[in-house]
C-alpha positions as CSV (number, residue, x, y, z in Angstrom):
1,M,12.4,5.5,-1.5
2,M,11.6,2.5,0.7
3,K,13.7,-0.1,1.4
4,I,13.6,-3.5,3.1
5,N,16.0,-3.3,6.3
6,E,18.7,-5.8,4.6
7,E,20.8,-5.4,7.6
8,K,18.2,-6.6,10.2
9,L,17.0,-9.1,7.7
10,N,20.5,-10.2,7.5
11,R,21.2,-10.6,11.4
12,I,17.9,-12.4,12.1
13,G,18.6,-15.0,9.3
14,E,22.2,-15.8,10.6
15,Y,20.7,-16.0,13.8
16,L,17.9,-18.6,12.7
17,Q,20.6,-20.6,11.1
18,S,23.0,-20.9,13.9
19,K,20.1,-21.8,16.1
20,K,18.7,-24.0,13.9
21,L,15.5,-22.5,14.2
22,K,12.6,-23.0,11.8
23,L,10.2,-20.5,10.7
24,S,6.7,-20.5,8.6
25,L,4.1,-18.2,7.9
26,A,0.8,-17.5,7.1
27,E,0.0,-14.7,4.5
28,S,-3.0,-12.7,3.2
29,M,-2.6,-9.1,2.4
30,P,1.6,-9.6,1.5
31,A,0.4,-12.4,-1.0
32,G,3.9,-14.4,-0.6
33,F,5.8,-11.2,-0.2
34,F,7.1,-11.8,3.6
35,T,8.3,-15.3,1.9
36,S,9.4,-14.6,-1.2
37,I,12.0,-11.6,0.8
38,W,13.0,-14.3,2.8
39,S,13.8,-16.6,0.4
40,L,16.2,-14.6,-1.1
41,Q,18.5,-15.0,1.6
42,T,21.4,-17.3,1.5
43,E,20.9,-19.2,4.5
44,A,17.0,-19.3,3.8
45,G,17.4,-23.2,3.1
46,E,18.2,-23.8,6.7
47,Y,15.3,-22.0,8.3
48,L,12.3,-21.6,5.9
49,E,10.3,-24.7,6.1
50,G,7.3,-22.9,3.8
51,S,4.0,-20.6,4.0
52,V,0.6,-20.8,2.9
53,V,-0.6,-17.9,0.9
54,C,-4.0,-17.2,1.9
55,F,-5.2,-14.0,0.2
56,S,-9.3,-15.3,-0.5
57,E,-11.3,-16.3,2.6
58,K,-11.8,-19.5,0.5
59,V,-8.3,-20.4,1.1
60,K,-8.8,-18.9,4.9
61,T,-11.5,-21.4,5.7
62,H,-10.7,-24.2,3.8
63,V,-7.2,-25.0,4.1
64,L,-6.3,-22.8,7.3
65,K,-9.7,-23.9,9.0
66,V,-10.3,-20.1,9.9
67,P,-14.0,-20.1,11.5
68,K,-16.2,-18.5,8.9
69,N,-18.0,-16.5,12.2
70,L,-14.9,-14.8,12.4
71,L,-14.5,-13.5,9.0
72,E,-18.3,-13.0,9.1
73,T,-18.0,-11.0,12.7
74,Y,-14.3,-9.1,12.2
75,S,-13.5,-9.7,8.7
76,A,-10.5,-10.9,7.0
77,E,-8.8,-7.9,7.6
78,S,-8.5,-8.3,11.4
79,M,-6.3,-9.3,14.7
80,E,-8.8,-12.5,15.3
81,V,-8.6,-13.6,11.9
82,T,-4.6,-13.1,11.9
83,E,-4.4,-14.6,15.5
84,A,-6.5,-17.6,14.2
85,M,-4.2,-18.0,10.9
86,L,-1.2,-17.7,13.4
87,K,-2.8,-21.1,15.5
88,S,-3.3,-22.9,12.2
89,I,-0.1,-22.6,10.9
90,M,1.2,-23.5,14.2
91,A,-0.7,-26.7,13.8
92,T,0.3,-27.1,10.1
93,I,4.1,-26.3,9.7
94,P,6.0,-27.5,12.4
95,A,8.3,-25.1,13.2
96,D,10.1,-22.7,16.2
97,I,8.9,-19.4,15.0
98,H,5.8,-18.5,12.9
99,I,4.1,-15.4,11.4
100,A,0.8,-14.7,10.4
101,I,0.0,-11.3,8.5
102,T,-3.4,-9.7,7.1
103,G,-4.5,-6.1,6.5
104,K,-5.8,-3.9,4.3
105,A,-2.6,-2.3,1.6
106,Y,-4.9,-0.5,-0.9
107,D,-8.3,0.9,-1.2
108,V,-11.3,-1.9,-1.9
109,K,-15.2,-1.1,-1.6
110,Q,-15.8,-1.3,2.6
111,T,-18.2,-3.7,3.8
112,Q,-20.3,-3.1,7.4
113,K,-18.2,-5.4,9.2
114,N,-14.5,-4.3,8.1
115,Q,-13.5,-1.5,10.1
116,C,-10.0,-1.4,9.2
117,E,-8.3,1.5,7.0
118,T,-6.3,1.4,4.6
119,G,-3.0,1.5,5.8
120,D,-3.8,-0.8,8.7
121,V,-1.8,-4.5,9.2
122,F,-2.3,-6.9,11.5
123,L,0.8,-9.2,13.1
124,S,1.3,-12.0,15.1
125,I,4.3,-14.0,15.4
126,S,4.6,-17.1,18.0
127,N,8.3,-18.0,19.1
128,K,8.1,-21.5,20.5
129,G,4.5,-20.7,22.0
130,K,5.0,-17.1,23.0
131,I,2.5,-15.3,21.2
132,I,3.2,-11.2,20.4
133,S,-0.3,-9.5,18.2
134,K,0.0,-5.8,17.0
135,K,-2.2,-3.6,14.6
136,Y,0.1,-1.5,12.8
137,H,-1.2,1.8,10.4
138,F,1.2,2.9,7.4
139,S,0.2,5.8,5.6
140,E,2.3,5.3,2.8
141,S,1.2,6.0,-0.6
142,N,0.7,2.8,-2.6
143,A,0.6,-1.3,-1.6
144,A,4.5,-2.2,-1.9
145,E,5.3,0.5,0.5
146,V,3.0,-1.2,3.2
147,F,4.5,-4.4,2.3
148,I,7.8,-3.3,2.9
149,C,6.3,-1.1,6.4
150,A,5.2,-4.1,7.3
151,F,8.0,-6.3,6.5
152,N,10.5,-4.5,8.4
153,A,7.8,-4.2,11.2
154,C,8.0,-7.8,11.3
155,L,11.9,-7.6,11.4
156,D,11.5,-5.2,14.5
157,L,9.5,-7.5,16.7
158,L,11.4,-10.6,15.9
159,E,14.4,-8.3,16.8
160,L,13.0,-6.4,19.9
161,E,10.3,-8.5,21.2
162,F,11.8,-12.1,21.0
163,E,15.6,-11.0,20.7
164,L,16.2,-13.0,17.5
165,T,20.0,-11.4,17.1
166,A,23.3,-11.7,18.4
167,K,23.6,-9.0,21.3
């Protein structure tokens, strides 16, 4: 059974709290799953600023102001759209760390513009202006497992790339 890396989550949460860092998210594919996991941490009230769940393209364009031409050219499940979501959440919710995520966790009808496969996840993170974007592919059997793998990948990026835990 797939599990969230609670040890790493706790370390990062404690680090965010101790450094008085703030976190915000823009979530498409996981539809609030990331935010709900962060919010379960006892210290979350100290660092979690908020999130925007933008499952539909309408919310991406109307709330996060993702340009329609990006959605038309690349699709909602693309690095280009994920990075646009990141820039928007950075402008919308003041925080030190911003996370944006899109992807395809289960089979849906393919469109010509959508080149991603089931299990593809696009993650973009900003820490005080430094941005790292990565594409992952998880071959798990269901959407819940893809969500968990994506969350753990996010924790890995926060810890390895941004050194968000005490050494």
